[in-house]
TIVOLO-531099 format. One line per 4 residues: number of its first residue (from 1); their letters; for each residue x, y, z of N, C-alpha, C. Coordinates in Angstrom, 1 decimal, m for minus. Layout:
! residues N
NUM	a	X/Y/Z/X/Y/Z/X/Y/Z | ... .
//
This chain:
! residues 121
1	mlpp	m4.3/14.8/m21.0/m3.8/13.8/m21.1/m3.3/13.2/m19.5 | m3.8/12.1/m19.1/m3.5/11.4/m18.1/m2.3/11.3/m17.5 | m2.0/11.5/m16.4/m0.5/11.4/m16.1/m0.1/9.7/m16.2 | 1.3/9.4/m16.2/1.8/8.1/m16.1/1.6/7.5/m14.9 .
5	mtkh	1.2/6.1/m14.8/0.8/5.5/m13.8/0.8/3.8/m14.3 | 2.0/3.2/m13.9/2.1/2.1/m13.5/1.0/1.1/m13.3 | 0.5/0.1/m14.0/m0.3/m0.7/m13.4/0.2/m2.0/m12.8 | 0.3/m2.2/m11.7/0.9/m3.7/m11.0/0.4/m5.0/m11.5 .
9	rgfp	0.5/m5.6/m12.6/m0.2/m6.9/m12.8/m0.1/m7.8/m11.8 | m0.9/m8.5/m11.4/m0.6/m9.8/m10.3/m1.3/m9.0/m9.1 | m1.3/m8.1/m8.8/m1.6/m7.6/m7.5/m3.1/m7.3/m7.5 | m3.7/m7.7/m6.2/m5.1/m8.2/m6.0/m5.7/m6.7/m6.3 .
13	grlp	m6.6/m6.8/m6.8/m7.8/m5.5/m6.9/m8.2/m5.0/m5.6 | m8.8/m5.8/m5.0/m9.4/m5.9/m3.5/m9.1/m7.0/m2.5 | m9.6/m6.8/m1.3/m9.6/m8.0/m0.3/m10.4/m9.2/m1.1 | m10.2/m10.3/m0.9/m11.6/m10.9/m1.8/m12.4/m11.1/m0.7 .
17	stdf	m13.7/m11.0/m1.3/m14.9/m11.1/m0.4/m15.3/m10.0/0.1 | m14.9/m8.7/m0.3/m15.0/m7.5/0.5/m15.3/m6.4/m0.6 | m15.4/m4.8/0.2/m15.2/m3.9/m0.9/m14.0/m3.2/m0.5 | m13.1/m3.5/0.3/m12.0/m3.0/0.4/m10.8/m2.9/m1.1 .
21	qfti	m10.8/m1.8/m1.5/m9.8/m1.5/m2.9/m8.8/m1.6/m2.2 | m7.8/m2.4/m3.1/m6.3/m2.0/m3.1/m5.6/m1.6/m4.1 | m6.5/m1.4/m5.5/m5.7/m0.9/m6.6/m7.1/0.4/m7.2 | m6.4/0.9/m8.4/m7.5/1.8/m8.5/m7.3/1.8/m10.0 .
25	rran	m8.1/2.2/m11.5/m8.5/1.6/m12.6/m7.5/2.4/m13.2 | m7.6/3.7/m13.1/m7.0/4.7/m13.9/m6.4/5.7/m13.3 | m5.6/6.3/m14.0/m5.2/7.8/m13.0/m6.1/9.0/m13.0 | m6.0/9.4/m12.4/m6.7/10.9/m11.9/m6.3/12.1/m12.6 .
29	pkga	m6.9/12.6/m13.6/m6.2/13.5/m14.5/m5.8/14.7/m13.9 | m6.1/15.0/m12.7/m5.4/16.3/m11.7/m4.3/15.5/m10.8 | m4.2/14.6/m11.0/m2.6/14.0/m10.3/m3.2/12.9/m9.1 | m2.3/12.1/m9.0/m2.5/11.5/m7.6/m3.1/11.8/m6.4 .
33	teli	m3.8/11.3/m5.6/m3.9/11.8/m4.4/m2.6/11.7/m3.4 | m2.7/12.6/m2.5/m1.5/12.6/m1.5/m1.4/11.8/m0.8 | m0.2/10.9/m0.4/m0.1/9.9/0.4/0.2/10.9/1.6 | m0.9/10.4/3.0/m0.5/11.0/4.4/m0.3/9.5/5.1 .
37	rrer	0.1/10.0/6.3/m0.1/9.3/7.4/m1.0/9.4/8.1 | m1.9/8.2/8.0/m3.2/8.3/8.7/m3.0/7.4/10.1 | m3.8/7.9/11.2/m3.3/7.2/12.4/m4.4/6.2/12.5 | m3.8/4.9/13.1/m4.6/3.6/13.4/m4.6/3.4/14.7 .
41	yadr	m6.0/3.9/15.2/m6.3/3.7/16.7/m6.4/2.1/17.0 | m6.6/1.9/18.0/m6.9/0.5/18.9/m8.3/m0.2/18.5 | m9.3/1.1/18.4/m10.7/0.6/18.1/m11.0/0.5/16.7 | m10.4/0.3/16.2/m10.6/0.2/14.5/m11.2/m1.3/14.4 .
45	rpad	m12.1/m1.2/13.7/m12.8/m2.1/13.1/m12.1/m3.3/12.7 | m12.6/m4.7/13.2/m11.9/m6.0/12.6/m11.5/m6.1/11.1 | m12.8/m5.5/10.6/m12.9/m5.9/9.0/m11.5/m4.4/8.4 | m11.5/m3.8/9.0/m10.3/m2.8/8.4/m8.7/m3.4/9.1 .
49	rrad	m8.9/m4.0/9.8/m7.6/m4.4/10.2/m7.3/m5.8/9.2 | m8.3/m6.3/8.9/m8.1/m7.5/8.2/m7.9/m6.8/6.4 | m8.2/m5.9/6.3/m7.9/m5.2/4.8/m6.7/m4.6/4.7 | m5.8/m3.9/6.0/m4.5/m3.6/6.4/m3.5/m4.9/5.9 .
53	agfv	m4.2/m5.6/6.7/m2.9/m7.0/6.4/m2.9/m8.1/5.4 | m4.6/m7.6/4.7/m4.4/m8.1/3.2/m3.9/m7.6/2.3 | m3.6/m5.9/2.7/m2.6/m5.4/1.6/m1.3/m5.4/2.0 | m0.7/m5.7/3.2/0.7/m5.8/3.6/0.9/m7.2/3.3 .
57	raiw	0.3/m8.1/2.8/0.3/m9.4/2.7/0.7/m9.4/0.9 | m0.3/m8.4/0.1/m0.1/m8.6/m1.2/1.1/m7.6/m1.7 | 1.8/m6.7/m0.7/2.7/m5.9/m0.9/3.8/m7.0/m1.2 | 3.9/m7.5/0.3/5.1/m8.5/0.3/5.2/m9.5/m0.6 .
61	ecfa	3.9/m10.4/m1.2/3.8/m11.2/m2.4/4.7/m10.5/m3.6 | 4.0/m9.8/m3.7/4.2/m8.9/m5.0/5.7/m8.3/m5.2 | 6.3/m7.6/m4.1/7.8/m7.0/m3.9/8.6/m7.1/m3.2 | 8.2/m8.1/m2.0/9.2/m8.3/m0.9/9.3/m7.1/0.1 .
65	dqpf	10.9/m7.0/m0.3/11.2/m5.9/0.6/12.4/m4.8/m0.5 | 11.7/m5.3/m1.6/12.3/m4.4/m2.6/11.8/m3.2/m3.1 | 12.2/m1.9/m3.3/11.4/m0.7/m4.0/10.5/m1.0/m5.0 | 9.4/m0.5/m4.7/8.3/m0.4/m5.7/7.8/1.0/m6.1 .
69	ergn	7.2/1.0/m7.5/6.6/2.5/m7.7/5.0/2.4/m7.0 | 4.8/3.3/m6.8/3.5/3.3/m6.6/2.2/2.9/m7.6 | 2.4/3.5/m8.7/1.5/3.4/m9.4/0.1/3.3/m9.2 | m0.5/2.0/m9.6/m2.5/2.2/m9.4/m2.6/1.7/m7.9 .
73	ldsg	m1.4/1.6/m7.1/m2.2/1.3/m5.6/m2.8/2.4/m5.1 | m3.8/2.2/m4.3/m4.7/2.9/m3.7/m4.0/3.7/m2.7 | m4.4/5.0/m2.8/m3.7/6.1/m2.1/m4.2/5.6/m0.6 | m5.6/5.7/m0.5/m6.2/5.6/0.6/m6.1/4.4/1.8 .
77	rlsw	m6.0/3.3/1.1/m5.1/1.9/1.6/m3.5/2.2/2.0 | m2.9/2.7/0.8/m1.3/3.0/1.7/m1.1/4.0/2.7 | m2.3/5.1/2.2/m2.2/5.9/3.7/m2.4/5.2/5.1 | m2.9/4.0/5.4/m3.5/3.4/6.6/m1.7/3.1/7.0 .
81	lfgr	m1.0/2.7/5.9/0.4/2.3/6.4/1.5/3.1/6.1 | 1.6/4.2/5.6/2.4/5.2/5.1/2.8/5.5/6.3 | 4.4/5.6/6.4/5.2/6.0/7.6/5.4/5.5/8.8 | 4.6/3.9/8.5/5.2/2.8/9.3/5.4/1.6/8.3 .
85	evlp	4.8/1.0/8.1/5.2/0.0/7.3/5.6/0.1/6.1 | 5.0/1.0/5.3/5.5/1.5/3.7/5.9/2.8/3.9 | 7.6/3.0/3.6/8.3/4.1/3.7/8.7/4.7/2.5 | 9.0/5.7/2.1/9.7/6.3/0.9/10.7/5.8/0.8 .
89	aedp	11.4/5.4/m0.6/12.5/4.7/m0.9/13.4/5.6/m1.9 | 12.9/6.9/m1.8/13.8/8.1/m2.5/13.6/9.0/m1.8 | 14.9/10.3/m2.1/14.7/11.3/m1.6/15.1/12.3/m2.5 | 14.9/13.2/m3.1/13.2/13.7/m2.4/12.1/12.7/m2.6 .
93	fdpk	11.0/12.6/m1.9/9.8/11.8/m2.2/8.5/12.8/m2.8 | 8.0/12.6/m3.3/6.8/13.6/m4.0/5.7/12.2/m3.6 | 4.8/12.5/m2.4/3.8/12.0/m2.2/2.4/12.2/m3.0 | 2.5/13.1/m4.2/1.6/13.3/m5.2/1.7/12.7/m6.3 .
97	syea	2.6/11.7/m6.6/3.4/11.1/m7.9/3.0/9.7/m8.1 | 2.4/9.1/m9.0/2.2/7.8/m9.2/3.9/7.3/m9.5 | 4.7/7.9/m10.0/6.1/7.0/m9.8/6.9/7.2/m8.6 | 6.1/7.8/m7.8/7.3/7.8/m6.3/7.5/6.4/m6.0 .
101	llvl	8.5/5.7/m5.5/8.9/4.9/m5.0/8.7/4.6/m3.5 | 8.4/3.1/m3.5/8.1/2.9/m1.8/8.7/1.8/m1.8 | 8.9/1.8/m0.2/9.7/0.0/0.2/8.8/m0.4/1.4 | 8.6/m1.6/1.6/8.0/m2.4/2.8/8.9/m2.4/3.7 .
105	dlav	9.1/m2.0/5.1/10.0/m1.9/6.1/9.3/m2.9/6.8 | 10.1/m4.1/6.5/9.9/m5.7/6.8/9.9/m5.9/8.2 | 10.7/m5.0/8.8/10.8/m5.5/10.4/9.5/m4.9/11.3 | 9.1/m3.5/10.6/7.8/m3.0/10.9/6.5/m3.8/10.7 .
109	arrs	6.6/m4.0/9.4/5.4/m5.0/9.2/5.2/m6.1/9.8 | 6.3/m7.0/10.5/6.4/m8.4/10.9/5.9/m7.8/12.1 | 6.0/m6.7/12.9/5.8/m6.4/14.5/3.9/m6.2/14.2 | 3.9/m5.4/13.0/2.5/m5.1/13.1/1.3/m6.2/12.8 .
113	fpdv	2.0/m6.9/12.0/1.2/m7.7/11.1/2.0/m9.5/11.4 | 1.9/m10.0/12.6/2.6/m11.4/12.6/2.1/m12.4/11.9 | 0.7/m12.6/11.5/0.1/m13.4/11.1/0.0/m13.5/9.7 | 0.5/m12.3/9.3/0.7/m12.3/7.7/2.1/m13.2/7.5 .
117	fkdl	2.9/m13.1/7.8/4.2/m13.5/7.5/4.7/m14.8/8.4 | 3.4/m15.5/9.5/4.0/m16.7/10.3/4.0/m17.8/9.1 | 2.8/m17.8/8.1/2.7/m18.9/7.3/3.6/m18.8/5.9 | 4.5/m17.7/5.9/5.3/m17.0/4.7/6.7/m17.9/4.9 .
121	e	6.7/m18.3/5.9/8.4/m18.4/6.2/8.8/m19.5/6.3 .
//
């Protein structure tokens, strides 16, 4: 039996016109992939930066600054933001749970991705 996983209806599945995935279709029978903090270096490709910005925008539009369940959000994409723009919203936090609660740190997200928020205000 697959572990429970919330599917976020209305959340984009990927960055439009790219292969950058934002959500997964089904739960992994072995459990969720662990969220880790991935280091973002200054020499990242522009396409990767656009994917990060698009993912932050989707989080903001769907959840704003409210806690949200990890659910079907892609662990790889979350890991690029985890520990900076996206933080654990519960203690203790289980980085291997589909039911883990996360929250967008709006102050950090605004500093990291000012273009995302300039037209939303």
